Structure formats: structure tokens, C-alpha cells
N, C-alpha and C positions, 0 to 999 in steps of 0.2 A: 526450464527456467534457469538459464545461464546468463551471466553478465554479457551485455552487448546485444541481447535479443531485442528485436524491434516489435512494437505494438502500435495499433491504430485504435484510437478512441471511437467507439461505435456511434456516438452522437455527433461529436464535433469533427471527426476525421483527423484530428491532430495526431502527429507521430511522436512516440515516446521511445526512449532507449533505456533498457534495464541497466542500472548501475550496481554491480556486485551480484552475488548470489542471494537466494532466499535466506532469511534469518528469522529467528523467533522474536516476537514483539508482544508487549503487553498493551492491549487496546483499552482505552478509557473512554466511555461515552458520558453524556450529560447526566444520566441516572447514577453513575458511579461517584460523582462529586459529592452527593449527599452522604454516602458512606465515609468518604475521606474527611469531610467536614466534621463528622461525629466520631472521629478517632478510630474508624474501622477500615482504614485504607488498605490493610492487608487482604480484605475480602473483595475489594473493588477491581473491576476490569476483567478481561479475559485474554488468554494467550492464544496466539495463532502465528502462522507463517506470514511473512510480509516481504515485499520487494520495494526497492527505491527506483522510481522512474524519473528520467530527466526529459523535459520537454525539448524537442528539437527546435521549436520556434523561439521560445523565451529563455531556455536554459535553466528554468526553475526545477527544483527537485522536490518530489512529493512521495511519501511512503503510502503504499496501498496494501491492504490485506490481500492474500491470494484469492479469497472468496470474491472480493470486489473487483479484483483484476479480471477474473474469469467472466464476471457479469458485465463489465463495462468496456473490455478491450478485446480486440482480435489480434492474435499473434501473426505477424507478417513474415518474419524471418528469424530463425534461431541461429545464434552464432556457434 
């Protein structure tokens, strides 16, 4: 998981390029917003490794958890 690694999305076939190395991120889902709204935001979310992927077609950047990356992408070439 190095910067510049190429991935192909399993369903769409779109190509993505990893931007930077893996980093630690706090992931918040819709269930965590209830905790945040009631003043318990420090208990909300979960931490995990993430990577930023840039779409080679559109140039958009999206952050993916490593878990979702492994489920949805195939590594083409590691830089």
C-alpha cells in the first residue's frame, strides 16, 4: 500500500491511483450521529487505516478504509 499503486474497481472496472500512504482515520457512520447530537461525540465512530484514491477518469479523490479497499478493488500494479 504505497503511493502510486494502481487499483481497478471490481464492479465498474474504473482505474484508481493511490495518493499518499495509508493513514489512520476516524470513520463516522449514520448511527454515530445520534451519539454526537446527544453530547457523546467522544464515543462515536471507529478508527482504522484508510487510503486516498484518485479516479483516473474524473480526477476525483475519495477516502476508502483498507477493509473496503480489499473488498471492492483489485491491485493492478504497486509502485
